[in-house]
C-alpha positions in Angstrom: 2.1 28.2 0.9 3.0 25.4 3.3 0.0 23.4 4.5 1.8 21.9 7.6 5.0 23.1 9.1 6.9 21.8 12.1 9.7 23.7 13.9 12.2 21.9 16.0 9.7 19.3 17.3 10.7 16.6 19.7 9.0 13.5 21.0 9.8 11.6 24.3 8.0 8.9 26.2 9.2 9.0 29.8 13.0 8.8 29.8 13.1 7.6 26.2 13.8 10.3 23.6 12.3 9.2 20.3 13.4 12.1 18.0 14.5 15.7 18.5 15.0 19.0 16.5 12.8 17.9 13.6 11.8 20.7 11.2 9.8 19.9 8.1 7.1 21.3 5.8 4.3 19.8 3.7 3.6 21.9 0.6 0.3 21.7 -1.3 1.7 19.3 -4.0 3.6 17.1 -1.6 4.2 13.4 -2.3 6.2 12.4 0.8 7.1 9.0 2.2 8.3 8.6 5.8 10.7 5.7 6.2 12.9 4.3 9.0 13.4 1.2 11.1 10.5 0.0 13.3 10.4 1.9 16.6 12.0 5.1 15.4 8.8 7.1 15.8 7.3 7.4 12.3 3.7 7.0 13.6 4.3 9.4 16.5 5.7 12.0 14.0 2.6 11.9 11.7 0.3 12.1 14.7 2.2 15.2 15.9 2.1 16.7 12.4 -1.7 16.3 12.3 -2.1 17.5 15.9 -3.4 14.3 17.3 -0.5 14.3 19.7 1.4 17.1 21.3 5.2 17.3 20.8 7.5 17.3 23.8 9.1 20.4 22.4 8.7 22.6 19.3 5.7 23.8 17.4 3.4 22.6 14.6 1.5 25.0 12.4 -1.5 24.3 10.0 -2.8 26.5 7.2 -6.1 28.1 8.0 -9.1 25.8 7.3 -6.9 22.8 6.5 -8.8 19.5 6.0 -6.7 16.5 6.9 -7.6 12.8 6.3 -5.8 10.3 8.5 -5.6 6.6 8.0 -4.1 4.9 11.1 -3.0 1.3 11.3 -6.1 0.5 13.4 -9.3 2.1 12.1 -12.0 1.3 14.7 -11.9 4.7 16.5 -12.0 6.6 13.3 -15.1 5.1 11.7 -18.1 7.4 12.1 -21.1 5.1 11.5 -22.4 2.3 13.7 -24.2 0.8 10.7 -23.1 -0.8 7.4 -20.2 -0.2 5.1 -22.5 1.8 2.8 -23.7 3.9 5.7 -20.0 4.8 6.4 -19.6 6.0 2.9 -22.7 8.1 3.0 -21.3 10.1 6.0 -19.1 11.9 3.3 -22.2 13.1 1.5 -24.4 14.3 4.3 -25.0 17.7 2.6 -25.8 16.0 -0.7 -28.3 13.7 1.0 -30.0 16.7 2.7 -30.3 18.5 -0.6 -31.6 15.3 -2.2 -34.3 15.0 0.5 -35.2 18.7 0.0 -35.5 18.1 -3.8 -37.7 15.0 -3.3 -39.9 17.0 -0.9 -40.3 19.8 -3.5 -41.1 17.2 -6.2 -43.9 15.8 -3.9 -45.3 19.3 -3.4 -45.2 19.9 -7.2 -47.2 16.8 -7.8 -49.9 18.3 -5.6 -49.6 21.9 -7.0 -48.2 21.6 -10.5 -49.1 25.2 -11.4 -47.4 26.8 -8.4 -44.8 29.1 -9.9 -42.9 29.5 -6.6 -42.6 25.8 -6.3 -41.4 25.5 -9.9 -38.7 28.1 -9.2 -37.7 26.5 -5.9 -37.5 23.1 -7.6 -35.3 24.4 -10.5 -32.9 26.0 -8.0 -32.8 23.0 -5.8 -32.1 20.7 -8.8 -29.3 22.9 -10.0 -27.7 23.0 -6.6 -28.0 19.2 -6.3 -26.3 18.8 -9.6 -23.5 21.1 -8.7 -23.0 19.2 -5.4 -22.4 16.0 -7.4 -25.7 14.6 -6.5 -26.1 12.6 -9.6 -22.6 11.0 -9.3 -22.1 10.2 -5.6 -23.4 6.7 -5.8 -21.2 5.9 -8.7 -18.2 7.3 -6.9 -18.9 5.3 -3.8 -19.1 2.1 -5.8 -15.9 2.9 -7.8 -13.9 3.5 -4.6 -15.2 0.5 -2.7 -14.5 -1.7 -5.7 -11.0 -0.2 -5.9 -10.0 -1.1 -2.4 -11.2 -4.7 -2.9 -14.9 -4.9 -1.9 -17.9 -6.0 -4.1 -21.6 -5.2 -4.0 -22.5 -8.0 -1.6 -20.2 -6.4 1.0 -22.0 -3.1 1.0 -24.6 -4.0 3.6 -22.1 -5.7 5.9 -22.4 -4.3 9.5 -19.1 -2.6 10.4 -19.0 -4.5 13.7 -18.7 -7.8 11.9 -15.7 -6.8 9.8 -12.2 -7.8 10.5 -9.5 -5.2 11.4 -8.1 -5.2 7.9 -11.6 -4.8 6.4 -12.3 -1.8 8.6 -9.0 -0.2 7.6 -10.0 -0.6 3.9 -13.5 1.0 4.7 -11.8 4.0 6.3 -9.4 4.3 3.4 -12.4 4.3 1.0 -14.1 7.0 3.0 -11.0 9.2 3.1 -10.5 8.9 -0.7 -14.1 10.0 -1.2 -13.6 13.0 1.2 -10.6 14.1 -0.9 -9.0 16.3 1.9 -6.3 18.9 1.5 -3.7 16.6 3.1 -4.0 12.8 3.0 -1.9 11.1 5.8 -1.7 7.3 5.3 0.0 5.0 7.8 0.9 1.7 6.0 -2.1 1.9 3.5 -1.1 -1.2 1.6 -1.0 -3.6 4.5 -4.4 -5.0 3.9 -4.6 -4.6 0.1 -3.8 -7.2 -2.5 -1.8 -6.3 -5.6 -4.8 -5.4 -7.7 -6.1 -3.0 -5.0 -2.6 -1.5 -4.5 -2.3 -0.8 -8.3 -5.8 0.9 -8.2 -4.7 3.0 -5.2 -1.5 4.0 -6.9 -3.4 5.2 -10.0 -5.9 7.1 -7.8 -3.2 8.9 -5.8 -1.4 9.9 -9.0 -4.5 11.9 -9.9 -5.1 13.3 -6.4 -5.0 17.1 -6.2 -4.1 17.3 -2.5 -0.9 16.6 -0.6 0.1 13.1 0.4 2.2 12.0 3.4 2.6 8.2 3.7 4.3 5.9 6.1 5.1 2.8 4.2 7.3 -0.3 4.0 6.0 -1.0 0.4 9.0 -0.1 -1.8 7.3 -0.6 -5.1 4.4 1.6 -4.0 6.8 4.3 -3.0 8.6 4.1 -6.3 5.3 4.6 -8.0 3.8 7.4 -5.9 6.2 9.6 -3.9 8.6 12.3 -4.9 10.3 13.0 -1.6 11.5 10.6 1.2 11.9 11.6 4.8 14.1 9.1 6.7 13.7 9.1 10.5 16.7 7.4 12.1 18.7 7.9 15.3 16.2 10.5 16.4 17.0 12.8 13.4 15.3 13.5 10.1 17.1 13.3 6.7 15.3 14.5 3.6 15.8 13.1 0.1 14.4 14.1 -3.3 12.9 11.5 -5.6 11.2 8.1 -5.1 12.3 5.2 -3.1 15.0 4.0 -5.6 16.4 7.5 -5.7 16.5 7.7 -1.9 18.5 4.4 -1.8 21.1 5.8 -4.2 21.3 9.2 -2.4 21.4 7.5 1.1 24.4 5.4 0.0 26.2 8.4 -1.6 25.5 10.5 1.5 26.8 7.9 3.9 29.9 7.3 1.7 30.6 11.0 1.6 30.2 11.4 5.4 32.4 8.4 6.0 35.1 9.8 3.7 34.9 13.2 5.5 35.1 11.5 8.9 38.2 9.5 7.8 39.9 12.6 6.4 39.1 14.4 9.7 40.6 11.5 11.7 43.8 11.7 9.7 44.0 15.5 10.4 43.4 14.9 14.1 46.1 12.2 14.2 48.6 14.4 12.5 47.9 17.3 14.9 48.1 15.1 18.0 51.4 13.7 16.7 52.8 17.2 16.2 51.7 18.3 19.7 53.1 15.2 21.3 56.5 15.7 19.7 56.8 19.4 20.3 54.9 20.3 23.5 58.1 20.2 25.5 60.7 21.2 22.9 61.7 24.3 21.1 58.4 24.6 19.3 56.3 24.4 22.5 54.4 27.7 21.8 53.4 26.4 18.3 52.4 23.1 19.9 50.3 24.8 22.6 48.6 27.0 20.0 47.8 23.9 17.9 46.4 22.1 20.9 44.0 25.0 21.7 42.9 25.1 18.1 42.4 21.3 18.0 40.4 21.4 21.3 38.2 24.1 19.8 37.8 22.1 16.6 36.8 18.9 18.5 34.3 20.9 20.5 32.7 22.9 17.8 33.3 21.4 14.4 34.3 17.8 14.5 31.8 15.3 13.0 31.0 11.9 14.5 31.5 8.7 12.7 28.4 7.9 10.6 26.2 5.6 12.6 24.7 2.4 11.1 21.5 0.9 12.2 21.7 -2.5 13.8 20.1 -5.0 11.5 19.0 -8.5 11.3 21.8 -11.0 10.2 20.2 -13.8 8.2 21.7 -16.8 6.4 19.6 -19.6 4.9 21.5 -22.6 3.6 20.2 -25.9 2.3 21.4 -29.0 4.1 21.6 -31.0 0.8 21.0 -30.7 -2.9 17.6 -31.6 -4.3 17.0 -33.2 -7.6 16.7 -31.0 -10.7 12.9 -31.4 -10.7 11.6 -30.0 -7.4 7.8 -29.8 -8.0 5.4 -30.9 -10.7 1.6 -30.7 -11.0 -0.7 -32.7 -13.1 -4.3 -31.8 -13.9 -4.5 -30.1 -10.5 -7.7 -28.4 -9.2 -7.5 -26.4 -6.0 -10.5 -26.2 -3.7 -12.2 -27.5 -0.6 -14.0 -30.8 -0.4 -16.7 -29.4 1.9 -18.4 -27.5 -0.9 -16.7 -29.1 -4.0 -16.4 -25.6 -5.6 -13.0 -25.3 -7.3 -11.0 -22.1 -6.5 -8.9 -22.4 -9.7 -7.4 -24.9 -12.1 -3.6 -25.3 -12.4 -2.0 -25.9 -15.8 0.7 -28.6 -15.6 3.7 -26.8 -14.3 7.2 -27.7 -13.3 9.5 -25.9 -10.8 13.2 -26.8 -11.1 16.0 -26.5 -8.7 17.3 -22.9 -8.3 14.1 -21.3 -9.6 11.9 -18.9 -7.7 8.1 -18.9 -8.5 6.0 -16.1 -7.2 2.3 -16.9 -6.7 0.2 -13.7 -6.9 -3.5 -12.9 -7.0 -6.4 -11.2 -5.1 -7.0 -11.8 -1.5 -9.2 -14.9 -1.0 -8.3 -16.3 -4.4 -6.7 -19.5 -2.8 -3.0 -18.8 -2.7 -2.5 -20.1 0.8 -4.8 -23.0 0.0 -2.5 -23.9 -3.0 0.5 -23.7 -0.7 -1.1 -26.1 1.8 -2.1 -28.4 -1.0 1.6 -28.6 -2.0 2.5 -29.3 1.7 0.0 -32.2 1.7 -2.1 -30.5 4.4 -5.1 -30.3 2.1 -6.1 -32.7 -0.6 -6.8 -31.3 -4.1 -10.2 -31.6 -5.6 -8.6 -33.5 -8.4 -5.2 -34.0 -10.0 -1.9 -34.3 -8.1 1.3 -32.6 -7.0 4.6 -34.4 -7.1 7.6 -33.5 -4.9 11.0 -34.3 -6.4 13.8 -36.4 -5.1 15.7 -35.2 -2.0 13.4 -32.3 -1.5 13.1 -30.9 2.0 10.4 -28.3 2.6 10.6 -25.3 4.9 7.4 -23.4 5.3 6.9 -19.7 6.4 3.2 -19.2 7.2 1.7 -15.7 6.7 -0.1 -15.8 10.1 2.9 -17.5 11.8 0.4 -20.1 13.0 3.2 -22.6 13.3 4.6 -20.7 16.3 3.5 -22.0 19.7 2.0 -19.0 21.5 2.8 -20.6 24.9 6.5 -20.9 24.1 9.2 -18.3 24.7 11.3 -17.2 21.8 14.2 -19.2 23.3 12.0 -22.4 23.6 10.6 -22.0 20.1 14.1 -22.0 18.6 15.0 -25.1 20.5 12.1 -27.0 18.8 14.1 -26.8 15.6 17.6 -27.5 16.9 19.2 -28.4 20.2 21.7 -25.7 21.2 23.6 -24.6 24.3 22.1 -21.6 26.0 25.0 -19.4 24.9 24.8 -20.7 21.3 21.0 -20.0 21.2 21.4 -16.5 22.7 24.1 -15.7 20.1 21.9 -17.0 17.3 18.9 -15.0 18.5 21.0 -11.9 18.8 21.5 -12.0 15.0 17.7 -11.6 14.7 17.8 -8.6 17.1 16.6 -10.5 20.2 19.0 -9.8 23.1 19.1 -10.0 26.9 15.8 -10.9 28.5 14.0 -10.4 25.2 14.7 -14.1 24.4 12.3 -15.1 27.3 9.3 -13.1 25.9 6.4 -15.4 25.1 5.4 -15.7 21.5 1.9 -14.4 22.4 3.4 -11.1 23.5 5.3 -10.4 20.3 4.5 -7.8 17.7 3.9 -8.9 14.1 7.5 -7.9 13.1 9.0 -9.9 16.1 6.9 -13.0 15.2 8.1 -12.7 11.6 11.8 -12.6 12.8 11.2 -15.7 15.0 9.7 -17.5 12.1 12.6 -16.6 9.9 15.0 -17.7 12.6 13.3 -21.1 12.6 13.3 -21.3 8.8 17.0 -20.6 8.7 17.8 -23.5 11.0 15.6 -26.0 9.0 18.2 -26.7 6.3 15.4 -27.0 3.8 16.1 -26.8 0.0 12.5 -25.8 -1.0 11.2 -22.7 0.8 7.5 -22.1 0.7 7.1 -18.5 1.9 3.7 -17.0 2.5 4.0 -13.2 2.8 7.5 -13.2 4.4 8.0 -9.4 4.3 4.8 -8.6 6.3 5.6 -6.5 9.3 9.3 -6.3 8.5 10.9 -2.9 8.2 12.5 -1.9 5.0 16.1 -2.8 6.1 15.0 -6.3 7.1 13.1 -6.7 3.7 16.3 -5.7 1.9 18.3 -8.3 3.9 15.8 -11.0 3.2 15.8 -10.1 -0.5 19.6 -10.5 -0.6 19.6 -13.8 1.3 16.9 -15.3 -0.9 18.7 -14.2 -4.1 21.8 -16.1 -2.8 19.9 -19.2 -1.7 21.0 -22.3 -3.6 17.7 -24.1 -3.3 14.3 -23.4 -4.7 11.7 -20.9 -3.6 7.9 -20.7 -4.0 6.8 -17.2 -2.8 3.4 -15.8 -2.1 3.8 -12.0 -1.8 2.1 -8.6 -2.4 5.6 -7.1 -2.2 6.1 -6.4 -5.9 9.6 -5.1 -5.3 10.6 -8.5 -3.8 8.8 -10.4 -6.6 10.5 -8.3 -9.4 14.0 -9.0 -8.0 13.6 -12.7 -7.2 11.0 -14.4 -9.4 12.0 -16.5 -12.4 8.3 -17.5 -12.9 5.1 -15.8 -12.1 2.0 -17.8 -11.2 -0.9 -15.4 -11.3 -4.4 -16.3 -10.2 -6.8 -14.2 -12.3 -10.3 -14.4 -13.8 -10.9 -15.4 -17.4 -13.5 -13.6 -19.5 -16.0 -16.3 -18.5 -15.6 -15.3 -14.9 -13.8 -18.6 -13.9 -10.4 -18.2 -12.1 -7.3 -19.7 -13.7 -3.6 -19.8 -12.9 -1.6 -17.9 -15.6 2.0 -19.1 -15.7 4.6 -16.7 -17.1 8.3 -17.6 -17.4 10.2 -14.5 -16.5 10.1 -11.5 -14.1 7.1 -9.5 -12.8 7.7 -6.9 -15.6 7.4 -9.8 -18.1 4.1 -10.8 -16.5 2.8 -7.3 -16.7 3.6 -7.2 -20.4 2.0 -10.6 -21.0 -1.1 -9.5 -19.1 -1.4 -6.4 -21.2 -1.1 -8.4 -24.4 -3.8 -10.8 -23.3 -6.1 -8.0 -22.4 -5.5 -6.3 -25.8 -6.2 -9.6 -27.6 -9.4 -10.1 -25.6 -10.5 -6.6 -26.5 -9.9 -7.0 -30.2 -11.8 -10.3 -30.2 -14.8 -8.8 -28.4 -17.7 -7.1 -30.1 -17.0 -3.3 -30.5 -19.3 -0.8 -28.8 -22.0 0.7 -31.0 -22.1 4.1 -29.2 -25.4 3.4 -27.5 -23.7 3.4 -24.1 -25.7 0.4 -23.1 -22.7 -1.8 -23.8 -19.6 -1.1 -21.7 -16.3 -0.8 -23.6 -14.0 -3.3 -22.1 -15.6 -6.3 -20.5 -15.7 -6.1 -16.7 -14.2 -9.0 -14.7 -15.9 -10.4 -11.7 -14.1 -8.0 -9.4 -15.5 -4.9 -11.1 -12.3 -3.7 -12.8 -12.2 -2.8 -16.5 -10.2 -5.1 -18.7 -9.2 -5.6 -22.3 -7.7 -2.3 -23.4 -4.1 -1.5 -24.3 -2.8 1.8 -23.0 -3.1 3.4 -26.4 -6.7 2.2 -26.8 -7.6 3.3 -23.3 -6.2 6.8 -23.9 -8.0 7.1 -27.2 -11.3 5.9 -25.8 -10.9 8.2 -22.7 -10.4 11.2 -25.0 -13.5 10.3 -27.0 -15.5 9.9 -23.8 -14.4 13.2 -22.4 -15.6 14.9 -25.6 -19.0 13.2 -25.4 -19.2 14.0 -21.7 -18.4 17.7 -22.3 -21.1 17.8 -25.0 -23.8 16.3 -22.8 -22.8 18.6 -19.9 -23.4 21.5 -22.3 -26.8 20.0 -23.2 -27.7 19.7 -19.5 -26.7 23.3 -18.8 -28.9 24.4 -21.7 -31.9 22.3 -20.5 -31.4 23.7 -17.0 -31.5 27.3 -18.4 -34.6 26.4 -20.4 -36.2 24.9 -17.2 -35.6 28.2 -15.3 -37.3 30.2 -18.1 -40.2 27.8 -18.3 -40.6 27.9 -14.5 -40.5 31.7 -14.6 -43.2 31.8 -17.2 -45.3 29.2 -15.3 -45.4 26.9 -18.4 -46.1 23.5 -16.7 -46.2 21.5 -19.9 -42.8 22.8 -21.0 -41.3 22.2 -17.5 -42.6 18.6 -17.6 -41.1 18.1 -21.1 -37.8 19.6 -20.2 -37.7 17.6 -16.9 -38.0 14.4 -18.9 -35.3 15.6 -21.3 -33.1 16.5 -18.4 -33.6 13.0 -16.8 -32.9 11.2 -20.2 -29.7 13.3 -20.8 -28.6 12.9 -17.3 -28.8 9.1 -17.6 -26.8 9.2 -20.7 -24.2 11.3 -19.0 -24.0 9.0 -16.0 -23.4 6.1 -18.4 -20.6 7.9 -20.1 -19.1 8.9 -16.7 -19.3 5.2 -15.6 -17.4 4.2 -18.8 -14.8 6.9 -18.1 -14.4 5.8 -14.5 -14.0 2.1 -15.4 -11.2 3.0 -17.8 -9.4 4.9 -15.0 -9.6 2.0 -12.6 
């Protein structure tokens, strides 16, 4: 059964045709990514599929009773509560809360009339219903999901009105995950998540029973989660099987095959036209006329067009001069703000050499941008020092593009870096997809992607040999990300990169500088020579070593297996150890669930017999067993984070 099907749908805004003749289907087990250049209509397509917009033409059908969860890029209009973050989560469990209130009311009545058999029956039934509704687990589930998307307990009471746009998007994402709809439609879900939260979301989605449709520019995320890719380009839809990497290979093969077929067709057309030209007025005129008619029919009905290629950004970054071999060195460096004297993290003595690329990664708010500004000399360290090598010229790409003057036009902003003739500047900006009167747009009126391209255009003119890049792929479409990746891989200078784009980090980094918490809760900078995959292996080794060194659980369930870090995630278990412990926990959970079921049956019998003493005893046993079960479930959930 198809949950969502679209038949020959089209989308137009005024005279502009966005896409046409799109027919797609979303099956129950879908894991679909929609990709394509910015402006091709990906968001419009998903809004039409979920019936939040009407297509210009065509039809969309939904399965009966279909529940859809939608995460837009701006969440404000989709939040239900006017209260706190916790209140928003509770909107998912309205029925559970009503049942809980009814159960509490019955408990109060029983306290006044303990021998009332009707009340005992009603309480037993209400308690069973509450249990089946997940009434004893919903608080744990809320905490698990809020922690997963990057919040901690001190955030729970924050009023929604005081949250940033990114925080509101994460709140809405958490609510949707708790709702667990039949179809989850996510528009750029990783935009406001750090790497740790993205990894958690990937694991959650892998175990999700419903269908997933996601619009994303996160290539690593798509490799991990999706099994089909829809490419929306030139107003048409192309479907590919597999994850993002498989899509790339198939797209290249498909384009090469189409180009080969087109070239073969052109050879055929040229030969036919040559024959017609030579024979149309000679002895073979009838054959030539017949061939001309067939050729005209072929060109009208069968001929294929030359495969189109999307216009893309043309970027080149060259260092003006060669730096010394040692580009950056730190010594006893502590990063933090002098206002409160609280260190963000300590930096081991590190050296960055010419030609290397270091990727600085870590949770949001850990101090990555602060570290970058310390290297730039804009902030003083709490202690220690940074040393910039000989002949080093720094180029800085800021995440928020705050170095762009909002009052300038694009044209004026480029001229702040280098004096150029008008024609030269226009040609240069054309390579960054700014043409015509677009070059006179004010910086304040640009989208995030446009501001990013202006910042890259300025960076490319700087001639720097040390590039400090703070989230350079934010707001860039996939094709622009691919181009930036190639350009940086060919750059002859040195790169220090802050990024949540693990695809970019894996392909460029020769060192990983990861901000993470130690077992004592204090943050540290972990330096790994090698790629992102090397870092993941080292992190797993350290976690396994920490687990082996820690006291082992005694089975009382009061001690959590795997010490929790300060962000609420489990740590310290290798994959083998986790799987083994999870299996053990599942057996224990199953046994306790059986005990609860038996106690529940005994409660019903005692209630029917009016045996108040037995009901009281069994109620206490149920509560004790339930607490043990919740503890086991909490352990199980931590190990699945």
